[in-house]
C-alpha positions as CSV (number, residue, x, y, z in Angstrom):
1,X,143.9,35.7,123.7
2,X,144.3,35.7,119.9
3,X,140.6,36.2,119.0
4,X,138.0,38.8,119.0
5,X,135.5,37.7,121.5
6,X,132.8,40.6,121.5
7,X,130.0,38.3,121.2
8,X,131.1,36.2,124.4
9,X,131.7,39.6,126.1
10,X,128.1,40.8,125.8
11,X,127.1,36.6,127.3
12,X,129.4,36.8,130.2
13,X,128.3,40.6,130.8
14,X,124.8,40.0,130.6
15,X,124.9,36.7,132.9
16,X,127.1,38.7,135.8
17,X,125.1,41.5,135.3
18,X,121.6,39.3,136.0
19,X,123.6,37.9,138.9
20,X,124.4,41.3,140.3
21,X,120.9,42.7,140.4
22,X,119.6,39.9,141.1
23,X,121.8,39.9,144.5
24,X,120.5,43.7,144.7
25,X,117.0,42.3,145.1
26,X,116.5,43.8,141.5
27,X,114.9,42.2,137.9
28,X,116.6,42.2,135.2
29,X,115.6,42.7,131.4
30,X,118.5,42.0,129.5
31,X,118.8,41.4,125.5
32,X,120.9,41.3,122.7
33,X,120.2,43.8,119.8
34,X,120.6,41.4,117.4
35,X,121.6,42.8,113.5
36,X,119.6,45.8,115.0
37,X,122.7,46.7,116.4
38,X,124.1,48.7,112.8
39,X,121.3,51.5,113.6
40,X,121.4,51.4,117.4
41,X,125.2,51.6,118.0
42,X,124.7,49.2,120.6
43,X,124.8,45.2,121.1
44,X,122.8,45.0,124.5
45,X,120.1,46.7,126.1
46,X,119.7,46.1,129.6
47,X,117.2,47.6,132.2
48,X,116.2,46.7,135.9
49,X,112.5,47.6,135.0
50,X,113.2,51.2,135.7
51,X,116.5,52.4,134.1
52,X,117.1,51.6,130.7
53,X,120.3,51.7,128.9
54,X,122.3,50.3,125.7
55,X,125.8,49.2,125.5
56,X,128.3,48.8,122.8
57,X,130.6,45.7,123.3
58,X,134.1,45.8,122.4
59,X,136.7,43.2,122.5
60,X,139.4,45.2,124.3
61,X,139.6,49.1,124.8
62,X,142.0,49.6,121.9
63,X,139.2,48.3,119.5
64,X,137.0,51.4,120.3
65,X,138.8,52.9,117.5
66,X,137.0,50.8,115.3
67,X,133.6,53.4,115.5
68,X,135.3,55.7,113.4
69,X,134.8,53.3,110.2
70,X,131.1,53.6,110.9
71,X,129.2,56.0,109.3
72,X,126.0,56.2,111.6
73,X,128.7,56.6,114.5
74,X,130.3,59.7,112.9
75,X,126.5,60.7,112.5
76,X,125.8,60.6,115.8
77,X,128.7,61.9,116.9
78,X,128.0,65.0,114.9
79,X,123.9,65.5,115.6
80,X,124.2,65.0,119.4
81,X,123.7,68.8,120.7
82,X,120.2,68.4,122.2
83,X,120.3,64.8,123.3
84,X,124.0,64.6,125.1
85,X,123.1,63.9,128.7
86,X,120.2,61.7,127.9
87,X,122.8,59.9,125.3
88,X,125.6,60.3,128.3
89,X,123.2,58.4,130.8
90,X,122.1,55.7,128.7
91,X,124.2,54.7,126.0
92,X,127.4,53.2,126.6
93,X,130.0,51.4,125.8
94,X,132.4,48.4,127.4
95,X,135.1,46.2,126.7
96,X,136.9,43.5,128.6
97,X,139.3,43.9,130.9
98,X,142.1,41.2,131.9
99,X,144.2,41.3,135.0
100,X,145.9,37.7,135.8
101,X,143.2,35.5,135.8
102,X,140.7,38.1,136.6
103,X,138.0,39.2,134.1
104,X,136.1,42.2,134.5
105,X,134.2,44.5,132.0
106,X,134.3,48.4,132.5
107,X,131.7,50.7,130.9
108,X,132.1,54.1,130.0
109,X,129.7,57.0,128.4
110,X,129.5,56.1,124.8
111,X,129.9,60.0,124.2
112,X,132.3,60.8,126.7
113,X,134.8,58.0,125.0
114,X,134.1,58.1,121.4
115,X,133.2,61.6,120.3
116,X,136.2,62.5,120.5
117,X,138.7,63.9,117.8
118,X,141.3,61.0,118.6
119,X,138.6,58.0,118.5
120,X,136.0,59.0,116.4
121,X,138.5,60.8,113.4
122,X,136.2,64.0,112.9
123,X,137.6,67.9,114.0
124,X,136.6,69.0,117.1
125,X,134.4,71.7,115.5
126,X,132.3,68.8,114.3
127,X,131.6,66.8,117.5
128,X,128.2,68.4,119.0
129,X,128.5,65.9,122.3
130,X,128.8,67.7,125.0
131,X,127.9,66.8,128.9
132,X,128.7,67.1,132.0
133,X,127.6,63.4,132.8
134,X,130.1,60.5,132.5
135,X,129.3,56.7,133.7
136,X,132.2,55.1,135.1
137,X,131.8,51.7,136.1
138,X,135.2,49.5,136.7
139,X,133.2,46.1,137.2
140,X,129.4,44.6,136.6
141,X,129.1,44.7,140.0
142,X,129.3,48.7,139.8
143,X,127.5,48.8,136.7
144,X,124.7,46.7,138.5
145,X,124.8,49.2,141.7
146,X,124.7,52.2,139.9
147,X,121.9,51.3,137.6
148,X,119.5,50.4,141.0
149,X,120.5,53.5,142.3
150,X,119.7,55.3,139.2
151,X,123.0,56.8,138.3
152,X,122.7,54.9,135.0
153,X,120.2,54.9,132.7
154,X,117.3,56.6,131.9
155,X,113.3,56.2,132.5
156,X,111.5,54.4,129.8
157,X,109.8,57.5,128.2
158,X,113.4,59.4,127.9
159,X,114.6,56.3,126.6
160,X,112.1,55.0,123.9
161,X,112.4,58.4,122.4
162,X,116.3,58.4,122.1
163,X,116.1,55.0,120.5
164,X,113.6,56.7,118.0
165,X,115.6,59.7,117.9
166,X,118.6,56.9,116.7
167,X,116.5,54.8,114.6
168,X,115.5,58.0,112.6
169,X,119.4,58.7,111.7
170,X,120.1,58.3,107.7
171,X,123.0,57.1,106.5
172,X,124.0,54.8,103.6
173,X,125.0,51.8,105.9
174,X,124.1,48.5,104.8
175,X,121.4,47.9,107.8
176,X,121.4,44.1,106.6
177,X,117.6,44.3,105.4
178,X,116.0,46.1,107.4
179,X,114.0,49.5,107.2
180,X,115.3,52.6,108.0
181,X,111.1,53.3,108.3
182,X,111.3,50.8,111.5
183,X,111.8,53.3,114.6
184,X,111.0,50.6,117.2
185,X,112.8,47.7,118.8
186,X,112.5,44.0,118.3
187,X,113.8,41.8,121.3
188,X,113.9,38.1,122.3
189,X,114.9,38.7,126.0
190,X,115.5,37.2,129.3
191,X,113.3,38.4,132.1
192,X,114.7,37.5,135.7
193,X,111.6,38.3,138.1
194,X,111.2,37.1,141.7
195,X,114.0,34.8,140.9
196,X,112.1,33.4,138.0
197,X,113.8,33.2,134.5
198,X,111.2,34.2,131.5
199,X,112.1,34.2,128.0
200,X,110.1,36.5,125.9
201,X,109.5,38.2,122.7
202,X,108.6,41.7,122.0
203,X,107.8,43.2,119.0
204,X,108.6,46.6,120.5
205,X,109.1,48.6,123.2
206,X,106.3,49.5,124.7
207,X,105.4,46.0,124.4
208,X,108.2,45.4,126.9
209,X,107.5,48.0,129.1
210,X,103.8,46.4,129.5
211,X,105.2,43.1,130.1
212,X,107.4,44.8,133.1
213,X,104.6,46.9,134.6
214,X,102.8,43.5,134.9
215,X,105.7,41.1,135.5
216,X,104.4,38.6,137.7
217,X,106.0,38.7,141.5
218,X,107.2,41.1,143.5
219,X,109.6,43.8,142.4
220,X,111.2,47.1,143.4
221,X,110.6,48.8,140.4
222,X,106.6,48.8,140.9
223,X,105.7,52.1,142.5
224,X,102.3,52.9,143.5
225,X,100.7,55.9,142.2
226,X,102.4,55.9,138.9
């Protein structure tokens, strides 16, 4: 294929993840980050209601090298010390992989794959990312299985803390009109709960969590006593 298809990759991954989570008996909360991707370093928020993650998408694996052109990504790799394990668990990068007629979307921990001298174009001494955690899912099905078994993603409180920290990072990037004072995320999200599809707008992550906790229908995410 000659054209870049990052947007289509996000859409295809989202639809397939929704289906796989549904097959596993779990809810699906999936939303593009829209222009907030500049500051978040991710195109998609994905959750089963218990584990939350951010995913940056590239058209092809080789396109990960373009992250070196983004000042915020260089900053991120420089300052991950103290956040490395949470980052490795919930901040991911994926791309389209084609073998014959089959298309899949491998996913990796962002820091493990991008925060290297070869990709991010920084000296090793400037890179503070270091974690024994390394997400490696070769298929959407494997990603969904890892999410429901809590091997991918982090709980809501860790996720919100990480997102607020991400949004606090400053540089000279043009954020397309967004204020660096904004420390939360707006989402227009498709939520699949109990086989029903709901389209919801959330002004911040707290609203999303409130809706998840009170969503209609049974869901394996619910834990009594919490």
